[in-house]
N, C-alpha and C positions, 0 to 999 in steps of 0.2 A: 684213501681213509677208511678202512672197513670199519663196521660198529658188531660188539661182541654181545649177544645177548645170550644170555644165562638165565635160568628157569629151574624148578622142579617140574615134577611130572603131573602135578594136580595143576599147576599153571597154565599147561602146554598151550591150550586154546587162546589165552592172551600174546602168550610169547608168539606163536604162530602167525597170530595179527599183525602184532608189530613187524617181525620178520619180514612177510609179504606187502605189509606199507613201504617199507624203505626200501626192497627193492624195485618195488614201483615207480619209488623215485632216483633209480640208478644207483641207488648206496648199497654197495657189497656189505655183506653181512656174514658172520660165523655164530651158528644157533646152535647151542651146548646145553643137553641137559645136565644137569648136575644132582643127582639126587641120591644119598645113602641107599633109600629104600630099591633103588634103582640097581641093586647090588654092586656101587660104585665104592671101592675101597675112597680111605682120606689120601691115600697115596695117586689113585687115580683124578679124584676133585684136585688134590693142588697141581698136579701135572697139568690138567684140562684148563684150569684157570690160568697158572702161568704161560702157556705156550700160548692161549688166547689173548691174554694181556699186553703179551708181549709183540704179539701179532696184528694187533689194532690198536686202533687211537683211538675211540669211543666205545662206552658199555653202557648198556644197560641190564638192570638186574629186574627181572620179574619176581614180585614177591609176593604171595599170598600169606594169609594168617599162619599157614603152618610150616612157613618158610622163614618168617621173620627172626627165627631164634636159631637158624642154624649156625654154625662155626665158622663156614666158609664165606659170609655174606662178610663180615668185616674182615676178615682175611684177604677177599679181591678185594675188597675197599683199601685197605691199606698197599696192596700192590698196584693197584690202578693207580690210587694218588701217589706214590712214588714216582711214579713213571711218568706222572702230568697226562693221563688220561682222561678224559672227560666222560663225566660221570650222569648217570641216572637212573632213576627208581620206579619201577612201574608197580603200584600198589595197587594185586587185584580187590583185596577185599581187607577190613580191619583196620589197625592203626600202625605205623611204624615206630620203634625205638625212636627216643628220640636226637641219638647221637645220629642219624641219617638225616636230620632236616637241614643240614648244611649243604646237601647236594638235594639238586632239584626232584622233585617227587611228579611223576607224572600217573594220573587216576581215570582219566576217560581216554576216548580214541582220539577225542579231537585232542590231546594235547600231544599224539603221536606228531599231527602236521608241526606244532611247535618245533616239538626237536627237529626235525626234517628243516625247516625252515633255519634255526639256529647252526644248524649242520652247515647246509649251503651257505648262508653268510661267512661262516668260516672259510669257508674255500674261495669265497668271494673276496674277502679282505686279507685272503693271505695269512691267516691265523693257523695253518696246520703247523703239527709236530714237526723240529727241526732238529737233526743228530746235533748241531753245534752249539746250542741257543737254549739251555737251559733255564736259564732266567727268562728268556721270552715265554719256553715252553709253559714255565709255571704262570706265567700271567697270563697267557693265551687261555689256559685252561680256566683258571679262576674269573675270566672275563666270560668261558662260554658258561658255565654255572650260572653267576652273576644273571646274564642276559637270559637266559633262560626261564631262572626262578622271575623274573621280570615279567617278561611272556606269560609266564601262566598264571601270574597275578591279577593279568590286566585281561588274559582271554585271548590275547591276540600276540 
């Protein structure tokens, strides 16, 4: 169950920290720069998003203030939601738009530990994505989001 981590160039340090933390826990990751300023075209970004969302079960989008308004954020969110991927946002700075409040938002490095814990619990309780169980996948994704948000509120 790999985790797709997307970020813009200004947010690379946070993305690298998340990536390394997940790797230390034995979690496969795919770290991908999505940034028009890095000379990526709209087609490039669409392809990267679609390929990585299809290949991964979880997605963390690293968002600094400069990336909050990027078109690819809601595009990736819609694609990942349609495929019942487990989503979280890592907020580097500023405030996120209200439409992102539905999903868990990590904002401190300690929150990465809570994501890791929820990820491992999903493995333990066999709530992984199944190719033949669309409703179960939807329910399990919703459970992951609700559980992680509760952990973030509680702090453990």
